[in-house]
N, C-alpha and C positions, 0 to 999 in steps of 0.2 A: 592613770587618769589624773591624779593630783599633780604630777610633774607637767603634764600637758597644760593644765590650768595655770600653773605658775609661769610657764614659758609664755603662754598667751598674755598674761598680765604684764610680764616684762616687755614683750613686744609692743603692747599697747602703750606702756609707759614710754618706751623709746620713740614711738611714733608721735606721741603727745609732745615730747621734748623737742623733736625735730620741728614740729609745727610751731611751737613756741619760739624756738631759736630763729626760724625764718621770719616770724612777725617782728621779733626784737631786732634782727639785722636790718629789716626794712625801716624800722623806727630810727635806728642809728643812721642809716643813709640819709633820711630826711633831715635829721638834726645836723649832720655834717654839712649838708647844703645850706641849711639855715645859718649855722654859725660862720661858715665861710663867707656868706653874703654879708652877715653882720660885721665880720672882721674887715671887709673891704670898705666899710664906711670911712670916708675921707677925713672925718673930724677926729683929731688926735684924742685918744683915751675915752672916747664916747662909746666905744664898742664893748668894753670889758663888763659893765654891769648887765648888758643885754645878753652877752654870751654866757655868763654864769647862770642867768635865769633860764636860758635855753638848755644848758647842760643839766641843770637840776630838773627841768621839765622832762628831759630825755630819761633820766633815771626814774622819775615818777612813772613815765610811760612804760618803761621796761618792768618796773615792779607790778604795774597793772597787768601786763601781758602774762607774767609768771604767777599772778595771783598772790603777790607778796605785799604785806603792809608794814612799812618801816616808819611811817609817819613823817611829818615835816622836819622834825629835829634830826631824824635818821638821815634824811636826804641832805640836809645841811652838813651833817658830819661827813657823809660820803663825798660831797663836793669839796669840802675842805681837805679831806684826805687826798683826793685826786690832785688838787692844786699843790699840796705839799709834796706829793710823790713826784710831780714834774720838776719841782725844785727850782733852783736858780736859773737853770737853762731856759725854761719856758718863760719865767718872769723876765729874764734878761732879753730874750727875743721879743717879747711883747713890748717892753719899754723901748727897745731899739727901733722896732717897726713903727711905733707911735711917734717917736722922734722924727723918723723919716717923713711922716705925714705932715709935720710942721713946715717942711720945705714946700713952697708952692710949686705946682706943676708936676715935674718928674718925681719929686720926693713923695708927693701925695699919692701918685699912681703906684710907684714902687712900694711904698709903705703899705698901701692898701692891699696890694697883691701878696706881699710877704705875710701880712697880718691875716689875710683870708686863708692862706695855706697853712699857717701855724694853727689857726682856730680849727680848721678842718681836721688836721692831724690829731690835735689834742682831743677833740670831741670824738673822733673815731676810736682813739685809744681808750678814752673814758667809757664809751658805750660798750666796746668789746670786752673790756675788763669787767664791767658790771654784769654783762651777760654771763661771763664765766662764774661770777659769784652767785648769781641767781641759779645757774645750772647746779652749782654745789648744793644749794638749798633743795632743789628738786630731786637731787640724787641722794639726799640724806647725809651729805658730808658736812653740812653747816645748817644750823637751825635759823629760822627767821629772826629770832631774838639775837642770835650771834652776828647777824649782818652789821649791826651798829655797835657791836662790842669790839674790843681790841683785836680779837681773832678775825672778825669780818673785815675790819679796817686793814689789818695786815695782809689778808688774802687779796683784798681789792688793790692795795698799794703794790703788791707783788705782781699781780696781773697787769696793772696799769704800766708799770715799768717794763714788763715784757713786751706789751703792745707798742709802747713808745720806741723801744729798741728795734722792734721789727719794722716799724714805719721808717725809722732813720736808715736802717740797712737797705730797705727797698728804694728809698729816695736816693741814697748814694749810688746804688747800682744803676738806677735810671739815669742819673746825672752823668755817670761815667760812660754809659752806653751812648748818650746823646753827644757827649764830647768826642767820643771815638768816631761816631758817624760824621760829625762836623769835620774832623781832621782827615778822615779817609776820603771825604768828598772834595776836599780842597786840593 
């Protein structure tokens, strides 16, 4: 009888986690669309402060979904960790695309498109990485207090890097398939 009760509790916990994950994934999808739209703003360097605010709001939303309170300072630390995890590659791409936006006409359009794509990919990686960290809390692998500690930051950074790598691999694969289709149809 006791085993059945424990199994039932585990099943309920798993169902709750699945529901929370779905809500969090939906929040990430909305934030990706929002940051991509923000990234497409044709004014050079005007998008960065708004995107950071949108990404911090996403993490706050995910915290709310999972019932986790890290506070404003915790969210700032997590956003800083994510930006640091992306490193020079993301910063370099952001600067390059914003320089494109300085060129009237084609540069503005191309820079906006590249910036929108980069913003969307980074936000998606940030959101999915933060979901993983929140899952760790729900599963008892990490405490709420540890989210903003070096242990939580390291977990988040590791997950963020994994997500970025997955997105790069998928993007390269899609680009290769598109090029193959172009050459085969020619």
